[in-house]
C-alpha positions as CSV (number, residue, x, y, z in Angstrom):
1,M,-8.6,-33.8,22.0
2,L,-9.2,-31.4,19.1
3,N,-7.3,-29.3,21.1
4,R,-4.2,-30.7,21.0
5,V,-4.6,-32.3,17.3
6,Y,-4.7,-29.1,16.2
7,R,-1.4,-27.9,18.3
8,A,0.8,-30.8,16.8
9,L,-0.6,-30.5,13.3
10,T,0.2,-26.8,13.5
11,D,3.4,-27.8,15.4
12,F,3.9,-30.1,12.5
13,T,3.4,-28.1,9.9
14,G,5.5,-25.1,11.0
15,L,8.5,-27.3,10.7
16,I,7.8,-27.7,7.2
17,F,6.4,-24.0,6.2
18,P,8.0,-22.0,9.2
19,R,5.7,-19.3,9.3
20,L,9.1,-16.2,10.0
21,C,8.1,-12.8,11.0
22,A,8.1,-10.7,7.6
23,A,11.2,-7.9,9.1
24,C,14.2,-10.0,11.2
25,G,13.0,-13.8,10.1
26,A,12.7,-15.0,13.8
27,N,9.7,-17.9,14.0
28,L,6.6,-16.4,14.9
29,Y,4.6,-17.6,18.0
30,E,0.9,-18.7,17.8
31,Q,-0.7,-16.2,18.2
32,E,2.2,-13.5,15.8
33,K,1.1,-11.9,12.7
34,V,3.2,-11.4,10.0
35,I,5.3,-9.5,12.2
36,C,7.4,-10.8,15.6
37,T,6.1,-8.7,18.6
38,S,9.8,-6.9,18.7
39,C,9.7,-6.0,15.9
40,L,6.4,-4.5,16.2
41,Y,7.1,-3.0,19.4
42,D,9.6,-0.9,17.3
43,F,7.7,-0.2,14.5
44,P,8.8,3.1,12.4
45,L,5.1,3.7,12.7
46,T,4.6,7.9,11.0
47,R,1.9,7.9,13.3
48,F,0.0,10.6,10.5
49,K,-3.2,9.8,10.1
50,D,-4.5,12.2,11.9
51,L,-2.1,15.8,11.4
52,K,-3.1,17.5,8.3
53,N,0.3,18.3,6.9
54,N,2.8,15.7,6.8
55,M,5.4,14.9,5.0
56,V,3.5,12.9,2.3
57,A,0.7,15.5,2.2
58,E,4.3,18.0,1.3
59,L,4.9,16.0,-2.0
60,F,1.7,17.1,-3.2
61,W,1.6,20.9,-2.5
62,G,1.6,23.1,-5.4
63,R,1.5,19.7,-7.7
64,V,-2.4,18.2,-6.8
65,P,-4.5,18.6,-4.9
66,V,-5.5,15.7,-2.3
67,M,-7.6,16.3,0.4
68,Y,-6.1,13.7,3.1
69,C,-2.4,12.1,3.0
70,T,-0.5,9.2,4.9
71,S,1.3,6.0,5.4
72,W,1.7,4.1,7.9
73,F,5.2,3.4,8.6
74,Y,9.1,4.4,7.3
75,Y,10.5,2.8,4.3
76,L,14.2,3.2,5.8
77,K,16.8,1.9,3.4
78,D,19.3,-1.1,4.6
79,S,16.9,-1.2,7.6
80,K,14.4,-5.0,8.4
81,Y,11.7,-2.8,7.9
82,Q,12.9,-2.4,4.2
83,N,12.0,-6.4,4.0
84,I,8.4,-6.1,4.7
85,I,8.2,-4.5,1.1
86,H,11.0,-6.5,-0.4
87,H,8.9,-9.9,1.2
88,L,5.8,-8.6,-0.4
89,K,7.0,-7.5,-4.0
90,Y,9.6,-9.3,-4.9
91,D,8.9,-13.0,-3.3
92,G,5.1,-13.5,-3.6
93,K,4.6,-12.9,-0.1
94,Q,0.9,-11.6,-0.5
95,H,-1.1,-12.0,3.2
96,I,1.5,-9.8,3.8
97,G,0.4,-7.2,1.9
98,L,-3.6,-9.0,2.9
99,E,-3.0,-9.0,7.0
100,L,-0.2,-5.4,7.1
101,G,-3.2,-3.7,4.6
102,K,-6.2,-5.1,7.9
103,I,-4.5,-3.0,10.5
104,F,-3.9,0.1,8.2
105,G,-7.3,0.3,7.8
106,S,-8.7,0.0,11.3
107,E,-6.3,2.7,12.4
108,L,-8.2,4.9,9.3
109,A,-11.2,4.0,10.2
110,K,-10.6,5.7,13.2
111,S,-9.4,8.7,11.3
112,S,-10.6,11.4,9.1
113,V,-9.4,9.0,6.4
114,S,-12.7,7.5,6.9
115,E,-14.7,10.3,4.5
116,T,-13.8,8.7,1.8
117,N,-16.2,6.4,-0.5
118,I,-14.5,3.7,-2.6
119,I,-10.6,2.3,-2.3
120,V,-8.6,2.0,-5.7
121,P,-5.2,0.4,-5.6
122,V,-2.7,1.8,-8.3
123,P,-2.4,-0.5,-11.1
124,L,0.6,-2.0,-12.3
125,H,1.0,-2.5,-16.2
126,P,-0.5,-6.0,-17.0
127,K,2.8,-7.1,-18.2
128,K,4.3,-6.4,-14.6
129,Q,1.3,-7.2,-13.5
130,R,1.8,-10.5,-15.7
131,N,5.6,-11.3,-14.5
132,R,5.0,-10.3,-11.0
133,G,1.5,-12.7,-10.5
134,F,-0.4,-10.2,-8.6
135,N,-1.0,-6.1,-8.0
136,Q,0.7,-5.5,-4.2
137,S,-0.5,-2.2,-4.2
138,E,-4.4,-4.6,-4.9
139,I,-3.6,-6.6,-2.2
140,I,-2.7,-4.2,0.4
141,A,-6.3,-2.1,-0.3
142,R,-8.2,-5.6,0.3
143,G,-6.8,-5.8,3.2
144,M,-7.5,-2.2,4.4
145,A,-11.1,-2.4,2.4
146,E,-11.9,-5.3,4.5
147,S,-10.8,-3.0,8.4
148,M,-12.3,0.2,6.7
149,D,-15.8,-1.9,5.2
150,K,-15.5,0.5,1.9
151,K,-15.5,-1.4,-1.2
152,T,-12.4,-2.2,-3.7
153,V,-12.2,-0.6,-7.3
154,T,-9.9,-1.8,-9.7
155,R,-10.7,-1.7,-12.8
156,A,-11.9,1.6,-13.5
157,L,-7.6,3.3,-13.4
158,A,-5.6,2.1,-15.8
159,R,-1.7,1.8,-17.1
160,I,-1.8,2.1,-20.6
161,R,2.6,2.8,-20.7
162,Y,5.4,0.6,-19.9
163,S,7.0,2.7,-17.8
164,G,9.5,0.5,-16.2
165,S,11.3,0.1,-12.2
166,Q,11.5,4.3,-10.8
167,V,13.5,2.7,-8.5
168,N,17.2,4.4,-8.7
169,R,16.6,7.1,-11.4
170,P,16.4,10.3,-10.1
171,R,13.8,12.6,-8.9
172,Y,13.1,14.8,-12.3
173,E,12.5,11.3,-14.3
174,R,10.3,9.7,-12.5
175,W,8.2,12.7,-12.9
176,E,9.0,12.2,-17.1
177,N,8.8,8.0,-16.9
178,V,4.9,8.7,-15.8
179,E,3.2,11.1,-17.2
180,G,0.5,10.5,-19.1
181,I,0.6,6.9,-18.2
182,F,-3.3,6.9,-17.0
183,R,-6.4,6.0,-18.5
184,V,-9.8,6.1,-15.9
185,T,-11.2,3.3,-18.7
186,K,-14.6,2.8,-16.4
187,P,-15.2,6.9,-15.1
188,H,-18.9,5.9,-14.3
189,L,-17.7,4.1,-11.2
190,L,-15.3,7.4,-9.6
191,A,-16.9,10.5,-10.9
192,G,-18.4,12.8,-7.8
193,R,-16.7,10.3,-5.3
194,H,-14.0,10.8,-2.6
195,I,-11.3,8.0,-3.7
196,L,-8.7,6.2,-1.5
197,L,-5.7,6.1,-4.2
198,V,-3.9,3.3,-2.2
199,D,0.3,2.4,-3.2
200,D,2.9,0.5,-0.8
201,V,5.3,2.7,-1.0
202,V,5.5,6.6,-1.4
203,T,8.9,8.5,-2.4
204,T,8.6,11.8,-4.9
205,G,5.1,11.2,-4.9
206,S,5.1,11.1,-9.0
207,T,3.5,7.7,-9.9
208,L,0.0,8.5,-7.4
209,E,0.4,12.5,-8.4
210,A,-0.2,11.5,-12.0
211,C,-3.0,9.1,-11.0
212,A,-4.7,11.8,-8.8
213,S,-4.3,14.5,-11.3
214,E,-6.2,12.0,-14.1
215,I,-8.8,11.2,-11.6
216,L,-9.6,13.9,-10.8
217,K,-10.5,15.4,-14.7
218,L,-13.6,14.0,-13.2
219,Q,-16.6,16.3,-12.0
220,G,-17.2,16.2,-8.4
221,T,-14.1,13.9,-7.5
222,T,-11.7,14.3,-4.7
223,V,-8.5,12.1,-3.8
224,S,-6.8,11.3,-0.7
225,I,-3.6,9.0,-0.9
226,A,-2.6,6.5,1.4
227,T,0.3,4.4,0.9
228,L,1.8,1.3,3.0
229,A,5.1,3.4,3.9
230,V,7.3,6.6,2.9
231,A,10.6,6.8,2.2
232,K,12.1,8.8,4.6
233,Y,15.1,9.4,3.2
234,G,14.9,8.0,-0.3
235,I,15.2,5.0,-2.7
């Protein structure tokens, strides 16, 4: 009886607030979360978690020493998988970042990235975070931390200068735009730790490099990088 009532309430709620696939927009079945089975089947996974040398790692070669680098899927411009990031960042659908962070984290828990001690999301400038209402990288990091059984530290690194969006900026301008914009505010939380730096999408790596460079000024600190997606052809 209770099962029938629950199913009826679920069906009624679904009519008013339909659960839609973050990629293609189709209705999700009861057992599906965020992404429908069809989209999951074709999901553009990178499978980088066990590859020491991959296209994400190459972004930082000769620029900043990073232990491990990985991304879960390819951010393909003008594809339905681009919608996932857009729904998270611009439509305020935080559950997307949390759920996909959990899935990504469960994969990384079985890889060398699990050697990290704490998870640090790339911070937003306070002005941007107030306007958006949340930091998408922090949401992803929370999901990852739950699956990886690690602590998320959000107050030790700050973005001290508003840099604006990196989208549509030429590669060189992206590097200039993030120079000196981060500062470690609570070094005792990071010093001597192996930190997993988390962001939503990596394109040129300029933002993540700026973060890592600041963190690595601390004695005995190591940095690895994980992003939900990597832009395969630029954005």
